[in-house]
C-alpha positions as CSV (number, residue, x, y, z in Angstrom):
1,M,-3.0,10.3,-13.3
2,R,-3.8,9.1,-16.8
3,H,-6.2,6.4,-17.6
4,P,-4.7,2.9,-17.5
5,H,-5.4,2.3,-21.1
6,T,-2.6,4.6,-22.0
7,R,0.0,2.6,-20.1
8,T,1.8,5.7,-19.0
9,T,5.5,5.7,-17.9
10,R,5.1,8.4,-15.4
11,T,6.9,8.0,-12.0
12,T,6.4,9.9,-8.8
13,P,8.9,11.4,-6.4
14,R,9.6,9.6,-3.1
15,G,7.0,10.3,-0.5
16,L,7.6,11.7,2.9
17,A,10.0,9.6,5.0
18,A,8.2,7.4,7.4
19,A,9.5,5.7,10.5
20,L,11.0,2.2,10.4
21,T,8.6,-0.7,10.8
22,A,7.8,-1.4,14.4
23,G,7.1,-4.6,16.2
24,L,4.9,-5.0,19.2
25,L,5.8,-1.5,20.5
26,C,3.4,1.4,20.6
27,A,2.7,5.1,20.8
28,A,-0.6,6.9,20.4
29,G,-0.3,9.7,17.8
30,L,-2.6,12.5,16.5
31,A,-6.0,11.5,15.4
32,T,-6.5,11.2,11.7
33,P,-9.4,11.3,9.3
34,A,-11.5,8.2,9.3
35,S,-10.8,6.0,6.3
36,A,-13.4,5.6,3.7
37,A,-15.8,2.9,4.8
38,P,-15.3,-0.3,2.9
39,A,-17.8,-0.9,0.2
40,A,-20.6,-3.3,0.8
41,T,-19.5,-6.9,0.6
42,P,-20.4,-8.2,-2.8
43,A,-22.3,-11.5,-3.3
44,V,-20.1,-14.6,-3.2
45,Q,-19.0,-15.9,-6.6
46,A,-21.6,-18.3,-8.0
47,S,-19.5,-19.8,-10.7
48,P,-17.1,-22.7,-9.9
49,A,-13.4,-22.2,-10.3
50,L,-11.6,-23.8,-13.2
51,A,-11.0,-27.4,-12.3
52,D,-7.6,-27.6,-13.8
53,G,-5.4,-27.6,-10.7
54,L,-3.6,-24.4,-11.6
55,A,-3.0,-21.4,-9.3
56,L,-4.3,-23.1,-6.2
57,T,-2.3,-20.4,-4.4
58,P,-1.8,-16.9,-5.8
59,P,0.8,-16.9,-8.5
60,M,4.2,-15.5,-7.6
61,G,6.9,-14.3,-9.9
62,F,8.1,-11.3,-11.9
63,N,6.8,-8.9,-14.5
64,N,9.0,-6.3,-16.2
65,W,6.4,-3.6,-16.8
66,N,6.6,-1.5,-13.7
67,S,10.4,-1.1,-13.9
68,T,11.0,-1.0,-17.7
69,H,7.8,-0.3,-19.5
70,C,8.8,-0.5,-23.3
71,R,12.3,0.8,-22.9
72,A,15.1,-1.0,-24.7
73,E,16.4,-2.6,-21.4
74,F,13.5,-5.0,-21.6
75,N,15.1,-7.9,-23.6
76,E,16.3,-11.4,-23.5
77,S,19.3,-10.6,-21.4
78,M,17.1,-9.0,-18.7
79,V,14.7,-11.9,-18.6
80,K,17.5,-14.5,-18.3
81,G,19.1,-12.3,-15.6
82,I,15.9,-12.2,-13.6
83,A,15.7,-16.0,-13.8
84,D,19.3,-16.3,-12.6
85,L,18.6,-14.0,-9.6
86,F,15.5,-15.9,-8.6
87,V,17.8,-18.9,-8.0
88,Q,20.9,-17.0,-6.7
89,K,19.0,-14.7,-4.2
90,G,16.7,-17.4,-2.8
91,L,13.5,-16.0,-4.4
92,K,12.8,-19.4,-6.1
93,D,13.2,-21.1,-2.7
94,A,10.8,-18.5,-1.2
95,G,8.1,-19.5,-3.8
96,Y,8.5,-17.2,-6.8
97,Q,8.0,-19.1,-10.0
98,Y,6.9,-17.1,-13.0
99,V,9.2,-14.9,-15.1
100,N,6.7,-12.9,-17.2
101,L,7.1,-10.7,-20.2
102,D,4.8,-7.8,-20.6
103,D,4.0,-5.6,-23.7
104,C,6.5,-4.8,-26.5
105,W,8.0,-8.2,-26.9
106,A,6.7,-8.6,-30.5
107,L,7.1,-6.8,-33.7
108,P,4.2,-4.4,-34.7
109,N,3.1,-6.6,-37.5
110,R,2.3,-10.3,-37.9
111,D,4.0,-12.4,-40.5
112,A,2.5,-13.4,-43.9
113,D,0.8,-16.4,-42.1
114,G,-0.7,-14.2,-39.4
115,R,1.7,-15.4,-36.8
116,L,3.2,-13.3,-34.0
117,V,6.9,-12.4,-34.5
118,P,9.2,-11.8,-31.5
119,D,11.2,-8.6,-31.8
120,P,14.6,-9.8,-33.0
121,A,16.3,-6.9,-31.4
122,R,14.9,-7.7,-28.0
123,F,14.7,-11.5,-28.3
124,P,17.2,-12.6,-31.0
125,N,16.8,-16.3,-30.2
126,G,13.0,-16.1,-30.0
127,I,10.6,-16.8,-27.1
128,K,11.0,-20.6,-27.0
129,A,14.7,-20.2,-26.3
130,V,14.0,-17.9,-23.4
131,A,11.3,-20.3,-22.1
132,D,13.8,-23.2,-22.3
133,Y,16.3,-21.2,-20.3
134,V,13.8,-20.4,-17.7
135,H,12.5,-23.9,-17.5
136,A,16.0,-25.3,-17.1
137,K,16.2,-23.4,-13.8
138,G,12.9,-24.9,-12.6
139,L,10.9,-21.8,-13.3
140,K,8.1,-20.9,-15.6
141,L,7.6,-18.3,-18.4
142,G,4.7,-15.9,-18.8
143,I,3.8,-13.7,-21.8
144,Y,1.4,-10.8,-22.6
145,T,-1.1,-9.8,-25.2
146,S,-4.4,-7.9,-25.3
147,A,-8.0,-9.0,-25.9
148,G,-8.2,-6.4,-28.6
149,T,-6.8,-5.7,-32.1
150,K,-3.7,-4.1,-30.6
151,T,-2.0,-4.1,-27.3
152,C,-1.9,-1.1,-24.9
153,N,1.3,0.4,-26.1
154,S,1.0,3.3,-28.5
155,V,3.2,1.6,-31.1
156,G,0.3,-0.8,-31.7
157,F,1.6,-4.3,-31.2
158,P,-0.8,-7.0,-32.4
159,G,-3.5,-8.1,-30.0
160,A,-5.2,-11.4,-30.1
161,L,-8.8,-10.5,-30.9
162,G,-9.8,-12.7,-33.8
163,H,-6.5,-14.6,-33.5
164,E,-7.1,-16.3,-30.2
165,Y,-6.6,-20.0,-31.2
166,S,-3.6,-19.4,-33.4
167,D,-1.9,-17.1,-30.8
168,A,-2.7,-19.6,-28.0
169,R,-1.1,-22.3,-30.1
170,Q,2.0,-20.3,-30.6
171,F,2.3,-19.6,-26.9
172,A,1.9,-23.3,-26.1
173,D,4.4,-24.3,-28.7
174,W,6.9,-21.8,-27.2
175,G,6.5,-23.3,-23.8
176,V,4.6,-20.4,-22.2
177,D,3.1,-21.2,-18.7
178,Y,1.2,-17.9,-18.0
179,L,-0.8,-15.4,-20.1
180,K,-1.6,-11.9,-19.0
181,Y,-4.5,-10.8,-21.3
182,D,-5.1,-7.0,-21.4
183,N,-8.1,-5.0,-22.4
184,C,-7.0,-2.3,-24.9
185,N,-8.4,-1.7,-28.4
186,N,-11.2,-4.2,-27.7
187,Q,-13.5,-2.8,-30.4
188,G,-16.4,-2.8,-28.0
189,V,-16.8,-6.5,-28.0
190,D,-18.4,-7.9,-24.9
191,A,-15.7,-8.6,-22.2
192,R,-17.1,-12.0,-21.2
193,Q,-17.1,-13.1,-24.8
194,R,-13.5,-12.0,-25.4
195,Y,-12.1,-13.5,-22.3
196,R,-14.0,-16.8,-22.6
197,T,-12.8,-17.2,-26.2
198,M,-9.2,-17.1,-25.1
199,R,-10.0,-19.4,-22.2
200,D,-11.2,-21.9,-24.7
201,A,-8.2,-21.4,-27.0
202,L,-5.8,-22.0,-24.1
203,K,-7.6,-25.1,-23.1
204,A,-7.5,-26.4,-26.7
205,T,-3.7,-26.3,-26.7
206,G,-3.6,-29.0,-24.0
207,R,-0.8,-27.1,-22.2
208,P,-1.5,-25.9,-18.6
209,I,-1.3,-22.1,-18.8
210,V,-2.3,-19.8,-15.9
211,Y,-4.7,-17.3,-17.3
212,S,-4.6,-13.7,-16.0
213,I,-7.6,-11.5,-16.9
214,C,-6.5,-7.9,-17.1
215,E,-9.6,-5.8,-17.8
216,W,-9.0,-3.4,-14.9
217,G,-12.2,-4.4,-13.1
218,E,-14.4,-2.5,-15.6
219,N,-16.9,-5.3,-16.0
220,K,-16.7,-6.7,-12.4
221,P,-14.9,-9.9,-13.3
222,W,-15.1,-11.1,-9.7
223,E,-18.8,-11.7,-10.4
224,W,-18.3,-13.9,-13.5
225,A,-14.8,-14.9,-14.2
226,A,-14.1,-17.7,-11.7
227,D,-14.7,-20.3,-14.5
228,V,-12.9,-18.1,-17.1
229,G,-9.5,-17.2,-15.6
230,H,-7.3,-18.0,-12.6
231,L,-7.0,-14.3,-11.6
232,W,-8.6,-11.0,-12.6
233,R,-7.5,-7.4,-12.2
234,T,-9.8,-5.6,-9.8
235,T,-8.5,-2.0,-10.5
236,G,-6.7,0.2,-13.0
237,D,-2.9,0.1,-13.2
238,I,-0.9,0.6,-10.0
239,S,1.8,3.3,-9.9
240,D,4.8,3.6,-7.7
241,S,3.2,6.0,-5.2
242,W,1.7,5.7,-1.8
243,S,-1.6,7.2,-3.0
244,S,-2.0,4.7,-5.8
245,M,-1.2,1.7,-3.6
246,L,-3.7,3.0,-1.0
247,S,-6.5,3.6,-3.5
248,I,-6.1,0.1,-5.0
249,L,-6.0,-1.5,-1.5
250,K,-9.3,0.1,-0.7
251,Q,-10.9,-1.1,-3.9
252,N,-9.7,-4.6,-3.5
253,L,-10.4,-5.3,0.2
254,P,-14.2,-5.5,-0.1
255,L,-13.9,-8.3,-2.8
256,A,-12.6,-10.9,-0.3
257,P,-15.6,-13.3,-0.7
258,N,-14.9,-13.7,-4.4
259,A,-11.3,-15.1,-4.1
260,G,-10.1,-18.6,-3.4
261,P,-7.9,-21.4,-4.8
262,G,-7.7,-21.2,-8.5
263,H,-9.6,-17.8,-8.7
264,W,-7.9,-14.7,-7.2
265,N,-8.6,-11.0,-7.0
266,D,-5.6,-9.3,-8.6
267,P,-4.9,-5.7,-7.3
268,D,-2.0,-5.4,-9.8
269,M,1.7,-6.0,-9.5
270,L,4.2,-5.1,-6.8
271,E,6.1,-1.8,-6.9
272,V,8.4,-2.8,-4.1
273,G,11.9,-1.4,-4.8
274,N,11.1,1.0,-7.6
275,G,11.9,4.1,-5.5
276,G,8.6,6.0,-5.3
277,M,7.9,4.9,-1.7
278,T,9.9,4.4,1.5
279,D,10.9,1.0,2.7
280,T,8.3,1.3,5.4
281,E,5.6,1.9,2.8
282,Y,6.9,-1.0,0.7
283,R,6.7,-3.3,3.7
284,S,3.1,-2.2,4.1
285,H,2.5,-2.8,0.3
286,F,3.9,-6.3,0.6
287,S,2.2,-7.1,3.9
288,L,-1.2,-6.0,2.7
289,W,-1.0,-7.8,-0.7
290,S,0.0,-10.9,1.2
291,V,-2.9,-10.7,3.7
292,M,-5.2,-10.1,0.7
293,A,-4.0,-13.3,-0.9
294,A,-3.0,-11.3,-4.0
295,P,-0.7,-12.5,-6.7
296,L,2.9,-11.5,-5.8
297,L,4.5,-10.4,-9.1
298,I,7.7,-8.5,-8.5
299,G,7.8,-5.3,-10.5
300,T,11.3,-4.0,-9.9
301,D,14.5,-4.8,-11.8
302,L,16.2,-7.2,-9.5
303,R,19.5,-6.6,-11.1
304,K,19.5,-3.1,-9.4
305,A,17.6,-4.0,-6.2
306,S,18.8,-3.0,-2.8
307,P,19.3,-5.4,0.1
308,A,16.3,-3.9,1.8
309,T,14.2,-4.8,-1.3
310,Y,15.4,-8.4,-1.3
311,D,14.6,-8.5,2.5
312,I,11.1,-7.5,1.8
313,L,10.4,-9.7,-1.2
314,G,12.2,-12.7,0.4
315,N,10.4,-12.7,3.8
316,K,9.2,-16.3,3.8
317,E,7.0,-15.8,6.8
318,V,5.1,-13.0,5.0
319,V,5.0,-15.1,1.8
320,A,3.5,-18.0,3.7
321,V,0.6,-15.7,4.6
322,D,-0.1,-15.1,0.9
323,Q,0.4,-18.7,0.0
324,D,-1.6,-20.3,2.7
325,P,-3.4,-23.3,1.0
326,L,-6.8,-22.4,2.6
327,G,-6.9,-19.6,0.1
328,K,-8.9,-17.1,2.1
329,Q,-8.5,-13.4,1.4
330,G,-8.2,-11.2,4.5
331,T,-11.2,-9.2,5.6
332,V,-11.4,-5.8,7.3
333,V,-12.1,-6.0,11.0
334,S,-11.9,-2.2,11.6
335,S,-10.7,0.9,9.9
336,A,-11.5,3.9,12.0
337,G,-9.2,6.9,11.9
338,G,-6.9,5.3,9.4
339,R,-6.2,2.5,11.9
340,W,-6.8,-0.7,9.8
341,V,-7.1,-4.2,11.2
342,V,-7.2,-6.8,8.4
343,A,-7.4,-10.5,9.4
344,K,-6.8,-13.6,7.3
345,E,-8.0,-17.1,8.3
346,M,-5.2,-19.6,7.9
347,K,-5.4,-23.3,7.3
348,D,-3.9,-24.3,10.6
349,G,-6.5,-22.2,12.5
350,S,-4.3,-19.2,13.2
351,R,-5.0,-15.7,11.9
352,A,-2.7,-13.4,10.1
353,V,-3.4,-9.9,11.4
354,A,-2.3,-6.8,9.7
355,L,-2.2,-3.6,11.8
356,F,-1.9,-0.9,9.1
357,N,-1.5,2.8,9.8
358,E,-2.8,4.8,6.8
359,S,-2.1,8.1,8.5
360,G,1.1,10.3,8.5
361,T,1.6,10.0,12.3
362,A,2.3,7.0,14.5
363,Q,-0.9,5.5,15.9
364,R,-1.8,2.8,18.4
365,I,-3.8,0.1,16.6
366,A,-5.5,-2.6,18.7
367,T,-7.9,-5.5,18.4
368,G,-8.6,-8.8,20.2
369,A,-8.3,-12.5,19.5
370,G,-12.1,-12.9,19.4
371,A,-12.5,-10.0,17.0
372,V,-10.2,-11.6,14.4
373,G,-12.0,-14.9,14.7
374,L,-9.9,-16.9,17.2
375,P,-11.6,-19.1,19.8
376,A,-11.5,-18.3,23.5
377,A,-8.3,-19.6,25.1
378,D,-6.2,-19.2,28.3
379,G,-3.4,-17.7,26.2
380,Y,-2.3,-17.2,22.6
381,T,1.1,-17.2,20.8
382,L,1.7,-14.1,18.7
383,R,4.4,-14.1,16.0
384,D,5.8,-10.8,14.6
385,L,6.5,-11.7,10.9
386,W,8.8,-8.8,10.3
387,Q,10.8,-9.0,13.6
388,H,10.7,-12.8,13.5
389,R,9.9,-13.0,17.2
390,T,7.2,-14.9,19.2
391,Y,5.4,-13.8,22.3
392,N,2.4,-14.8,24.4
393,T,-0.7,-12.6,24.8
394,A,-3.8,-12.8,26.9
395,G,-5.8,-11.9,23.9
396,T,-5.0,-8.2,23.2
397,I,-3.3,-7.7,19.8
398,A,-1.9,-4.2,19.7
399,A,1.1,-2.1,18.5
400,T,2.1,1.5,17.9
401,V,2.5,1.5,14.1
402,P,4.6,4.1,12.5
403,A,3.2,6.5,9.8
404,H,2.3,4.4,6.7
405,G,3.6,1.3,8.4
406,T,2.2,-2.2,9.0
407,V,2.8,-4.6,11.8
408,L,2.0,-8.1,10.5
409,L,1.3,-10.8,13.1
410,R,0.3,-14.5,13.1
411,V,-1.8,-15.3,16.2
412,Q,-3.2,-18.6,17.3
413,A,-4.7,-20.3,20.4
414,D,-1.8,-22.4,21.5
415,P,-1.5,-24.6,24.6
416,R,2.2,-23.9,24.6
417,W,1.8,-20.2,25.0
418,A,3.6,-20.1,28.4
419,A,6.9,-21.1,26.7
420,Q,7.1,-17.6,25.1
421,P,7.9,-14.3,26.8
422,P,5.0,-11.9,27.3
423,A,4.2,-9.4,24.6
424,V,4.9,-5.9,25.7
425,E,3.3,-2.8,24.1
426,L,5.2,0.5,24.0
427,G,3.3,3.7,23.7
428,L,3.6,7.5,24.0
429,D,1.0,9.9,25.3
430,G,1.1,13.6,24.7
431,S,1.4,15.6,21.5
432,P,4.7,15.0,19.6
433,L,4.6,18.7,18.5
434,L,7.2,20.9,20.0
435,E,8.2,24.6,19.7
436,A,12.0,25.1,19.7
437,A,13.4,25.9,23.2
438,A,10.1,25.2,24.8
439,P,10.0,22.1,27.1
440,A,7.2,19.6,26.4
441,T,6.1,16.7,28.5
442,L,5.7,13.3,26.8
443,T,4.6,10.2,28.7
444,S,5.8,6.8,27.7
445,T,3.9,3.6,28.5
446,V,5.1,0.0,28.7
447,T,2.1,-2.3,29.0
448,D,2.2,-6.1,29.5
449,L,-0.2,-7.7,27.0
450,G,0.9,-11.2,28.0
451,R,-0.6,-13.9,30.2
452,T,2.6,-14.0,32.1
453,P,4.3,-11.1,34.0
454,A,7.1,-8.9,32.5
455,Q,9.9,-8.6,35.1
456,Q,12.7,-6.2,35.6
457,V,11.2,-3.7,33.2
458,S,13.1,-0.6,32.1
459,V,12.5,2.0,29.5
460,V,14.5,4.8,27.8
461,L,13.5,7.6,25.4
462,T,16.2,9.1,23.1
463,G,16.1,12.0,20.7
464,P,18.3,13.7,18.1
465,A,21.8,14.9,18.9
466,G,21.5,18.2,20.9
467,W,18.0,17.6,22.2
468,T,17.4,17.3,25.9
469,V,15.4,14.3,27.0
470,R,15.1,13.8,30.8
471,A,13.0,11.4,32.8
472,A,10.8,13.1,35.3
473,S,9.4,9.9,36.9
474,A,10.4,6.3,37.4
475,T,11.9,4.4,34.4
476,T,11.8,0.9,35.9
477,A,9.4,-1.5,37.4
478,A,10.1,-4.8,39.3
479,A,7.2,-6.5,37.5
480,L,4.2,-5.8,35.4
481,P,1.2,-8.2,35.6
482,T,-1.2,-8.8,32.7
483,G,-2.5,-5.4,31.7
484,G,-0.1,-3.6,34.0
485,T,1.6,-0.4,32.7
486,L,4.8,1.5,33.6
487,R,4.2,5.2,32.9
488,T,7.2,7.5,32.6
489,D,7.1,11.3,32.1
490,W,9.8,12.8,29.9
491,R,10.8,16.5,29.6
492,V,11.8,16.9,25.9
493,T,13.3,20.1,24.6
494,A,14.5,20.9,21.1
495,P,17.4,23.4,21.0
496,A,16.7,27.0,20.2
497,G,16.9,27.7,16.5
498,T,15.9,24.1,15.5
499,P,14.3,24.4,12.1
500,A,10.7,23.3,11.7
501,G,10.4,19.7,10.6
502,S,10.1,16.1,11.7
503,Y,12.7,14.5,13.9
504,G,13.1,10.9,15.1
505,L,12.6,9.7,18.7
506,T,13.2,6.1,19.8
507,L,11.5,4.4,22.7
508,R,13.2,1.3,24.0
509,T,12.4,-1.3,26.6
510,R,14.1,-4.2,28.3
511,Y,12.5,-6.9,30.4
512,R,12.6,-10.5,31.4
513,S,10.1,-13.4,31.1
514,P,9.3,-15.5,34.2
515,S,11.8,-18.1,32.9
516,G,14.5,-15.4,32.8
517,T,14.6,-14.8,29.0
518,A,15.9,-11.3,28.3
519,V,13.7,-9.4,25.8
520,T,14.4,-6.1,24.1
521,G,12.2,-4.0,21.9
522,E,11.9,-0.5,20.5
523,V,9.5,1.7,18.5
524,P,10.5,4.6,16.3
525,L,8.5,7.7,16.8
526,T,8.4,11.2,15.2
527,A,8.4,14.6,16.9
528,S,7.7,17.7,14.9
529,V,9.3,21.1,15.6
530,V,6.6,23.6,14.8
531,V,6.2,27.4,14.3
532,P,3.2,29.1,15.9
533,P,0.7,30.4,13.2
534,P,0.7,34.2,12.5
535,G,-2.2,36.2,13.8
536,G,-4.8,37.5,11.4
537,T,-5.7,36.0,8.0
538,S,-3.0,34.1,6.1
539,Y,-3.0,32.1,2.8
540,L,-2.3,28.5,3.7
541,G,-0.1,28.3,0.6
542,D,2.2,30.8,2.3
543,L,2.6,28.8,5.5
544,P,4.8,25.9,6.3
545,W,3.1,22.5,6.6
546,L,3.7,19.7,9.1
547,S,3.3,17.1,6.4
548,A,2.0,16.9,2.8
549,T,1.2,13.9,0.6
550,S,-0.2,13.9,-2.9
551,G,-1.3,11.0,-5.1
552,W,0.9,12.1,-8.1
553,G,3.6,14.7,-7.8
554,P,4.1,17.0,-4.8
555,V,1.6,19.4,-3.3
556,E,1.9,22.7,-5.3
557,R,1.7,26.2,-3.9
558,D,-0.3,28.6,-6.0
559,R,-0.3,26.2,-9.0
560,S,-2.3,23.1,-10.1
561,N,-0.8,19.6,-9.7
562,G,1.3,18.7,-12.7
563,E,1.8,15.1,-11.5
564,N,5.6,15.0,-11.7
565,A,8.1,17.6,-10.5
566,A,7.4,20.7,-8.3
567,G,6.3,23.7,-10.3
568,D,5.1,21.8,-13.3
569,G,1.4,22.7,-12.9
570,H,-0.6,25.6,-14.3
571,P,-2.5,28.5,-12.8
572,L,-5.3,27.2,-10.5
573,T,-8.4,27.2,-12.6
574,V,-11.9,25.9,-11.6
575,G,-15.0,26.4,-13.6
576,G,-13.2,28.9,-15.8
577,T,-12.1,31.1,-12.9
578,V,-8.4,31.5,-12.4
579,Y,-7.1,31.9,-8.8
580,A,-3.7,33.4,-8.0
581,K,-3.4,31.8,-4.5
582,G,-4.1,28.3,-3.2
583,L,-2.8,24.7,-3.1
584,G,-2.9,22.2,-6.0
585,V,-3.0,18.4,-5.2
586,H,-3.8,15.1,-6.7
587,A,-6.0,12.6,-4.7
588,L,-5.4,10.9,-2.4
589,S,-3.9,13.9,-0.6
590,D,-3.4,15.1,2.9
591,I,-1.8,18.4,4.1
592,A,-1.4,19.1,7.8
593,F,-0.8,22.6,9.3
594,Y,0.1,23.5,12.9
595,T,-2.5,25.9,14.3
596,G,-1.5,25.6,18.0
597,K,-5.1,26.1,19.3
598,A,-4.9,29.7,18.2
599,C,-7.0,29.8,15.1
600,E,-10.7,30.0,14.3
601,K,-11.5,29.3,10.7
602,V,-10.4,27.8,7.4
603,T,-12.0,28.9,4.1
604,A,-11.4,27.9,0.5
605,D,-13.0,27.6,-2.9
606,V,-12.6,24.0,-3.9
607,G,-13.0,21.9,-7.1
608,V,-11.5,19.8,-9.8
609,D,-9.0,21.8,-11.9
610,D,-10.1,22.6,-15.5
611,E,-7.0,21.0,-16.9
612,K,-8.5,17.6,-16.7
613,D,-11.4,18.4,-19.1
614,T,-14.3,16.2,-18.1
615,K,-12.4,13.8,-15.9
616,G,-11.9,13.7,-12.2
617,T,-14.1,13.1,-9.1
618,V,-12.9,14.1,-5.7
619,A,-14.3,15.0,-2.2
620,F,-12.8,17.7,0.0
621,E,-12.5,17.5,3.8
622,I,-11.2,19.8,6.5
623,W,-10.2,18.1,9.8
624,A,-9.7,19.9,13.1
625,D,-7.5,17.4,15.1
626,G,-9.6,14.2,15.1
627,T,-12.9,15.8,14.0
628,K,-14.1,16.3,10.4
629,A,-15.0,20.0,10.5
630,A,-16.3,20.4,7.0
631,S,-16.7,18.4,3.7
632,T,-18.1,18.8,0.3
633,G,-19.3,15.4,-0.9
634,V,-18.2,14.2,-4.4
635,L,-17.4,17.0,-6.9
636,T,-16.7,16.6,-10.6
637,N,-15.0,18.6,-13.2
638,A,-18.3,19.8,-14.5
639,M,-19.0,21.7,-11.3
640,P,-17.9,25.2,-10.5
641,A,-15.7,25.9,-7.4
642,R,-17.6,25.4,-4.2
643,P,-17.0,27.5,-1.1
644,L,-15.9,25.5,1.9
645,T,-15.6,26.9,5.5
646,A,-14.7,25.1,8.7
647,D,-14.7,26.1,12.3
648,V,-11.3,25.0,13.7
649,T,-11.4,26.8,17.0
650,G,-9.1,25.1,19.6
651,A,-7.5,22.7,17.1
652,Q,-3.8,22.0,17.4
653,V,-3.6,20.7,13.9
654,V,-5.7,21.4,10.8
655,R,-5.7,19.0,7.9
656,L,-6.8,19.5,4.3
657,V,-7.8,16.1,2.8
658,V,-8.9,15.1,-0.7
659,T,-10.3,11.7,-1.3
660,D,-10.9,10.0,-4.7
661,G,-14.7,10.1,-4.8
662,G,-14.8,6.3,-4.5
663,D,-13.7,5.5,-8.0
664,G,-9.9,5.5,-8.0
665,I,-7.5,8.3,-8.4
666,D,-7.5,8.7,-12.2
667,S,-7.4,12.4,-13.2
668,D,-8.2,13.6,-9.7
669,H,-6.6,17.1,-9.8
670,A,-8.0,19.0,-6.9
671,D,-7.6,22.7,-6.1
672,W,-7.8,24.4,-2.7
673,A,-8.2,27.9,-4.3
674,N,-7.8,31.0,-2.0
675,A,-7.3,28.7,1.0
676,R,-7.1,30.9,4.1
677,L,-6.5,30.5,7.8
678,V,-7.9,33.0,10.3
679,C,-6.1,33.1,13.7
């Protein structure tokens, strides 16, 4: 990935399909590598927030950059169309307010008086006319420039450095309500000085303008900008990929103490709907940005958005988590094995709890009311914000969360808990890895998490057409007390000749509450048809994988990662040595291979590919089931290839993982050269 200064227009292919979002329904999956431990919590912001009454909750709206960049489709017609859709599609009613222009709205040169000139091809009626149109709909207009001599686009549009007061005056005269102030071409001038000058210039206009500091977190603005701007970017630019979203999430989460009303951590705009992730991944993106009290700026062209995209962006219950007036950013409760629990204190005393599964396999994620900060109580109400259902729980908060999925809940100590049906957790024991024509036993679980009993409980497991799924034990129970579990064995067989790959299973339950209310629920699961590994020594690049994710572009066989389409890389080269065989990836990446407890060793020569010059920092890990079997620590482009060997004896699954070295995924091209498996 290129540095954010270049404002690239690269896009990434859709990631691996993940299961649909689940509610309070569960299945334990394969163990996955532990997430990078959150960074040490920084000191709480010492400076007071701007006392101007602006951005008391995180700003919500739209910005065109992620969907259009500088293409010709970014124009007055688009901006007006977005404003129209805010009203027509209920987004305004959900809280979205700002319609923001990004780079390329101006001509490359100022006029003879040094004033900014809107591009007449894009905005033939000028910016004020667009602002008037947006204001007439009860919305607000935002604009963009850079705290440098030019903006970030290569055309070189004029920046505001040295023109702060005159540019701010123009923005105010046009009716601008929001300024995104970027960091390109800054001439080495101190960031605090540059951003404070524009703060003062905006204040001098007398117009209330929300001020968004976009210096990519390079100067740790969370430590000094609370009395400068209303929000500040904490990371480089986001891209429409799972890896980019995940990397930014991990950088922004530890900064929770620095956010609050009028001063927000900004992990960049939303990619929801742009096509590089699945809807499950986009629900995670939206859920996690909301629990982090992040600005919610839509980055997709709403004129082309799918109903699923509108459903995600328009979920008022999730938006309410983001917009809670207490203004607390969610904090990490736990993150072991890619099973994240993030809890956000709400003004009414409840907690928003995100159960986020970073891994590529469904996993059970669990916590408790006390762990997320709730007081001891006889019972709690638990609201699933994606299923829009309410239950009671005795205190356990748990769900099986699909790969890359998030279950977002709102939990509170509530004396009326008994009016709700008990929460029931669905789970699945046993490995979801099957060889075609070979029967495998999976055990489903239905567990009552509620304070009240679940009655007349039944369960059913279904698979793809042609598969055999038969119950081998009881599928019903008259009643389950608190903590009680119905366990059912299932014999599952994929037909002979079934190609290797992932296939969907669905676990469903029906039960009644003590008052007779009928409740149904289901959890989507994934079973993988696998091929036993060959005996002897094999190159991993020649074997099929169970799953493969890469930060930019696909995982490449025998080539480096080219960031876009398959096959666009170069010969694997580390430290001047060219390798004919191996795997090329871009952090964050994860490749899983089925080894069927029949293999002994993985070896590889690993390092940052030479094609990134002096850039790139990564760390390599080999996992044997749930155990880290070998790792390198952080490697840079300046280092030669390092041999890495792992004992994987007895492992059913071996995983090759590359992390970002802790500094984001920019330029992190990583090579598993000569990667071999010995069985």
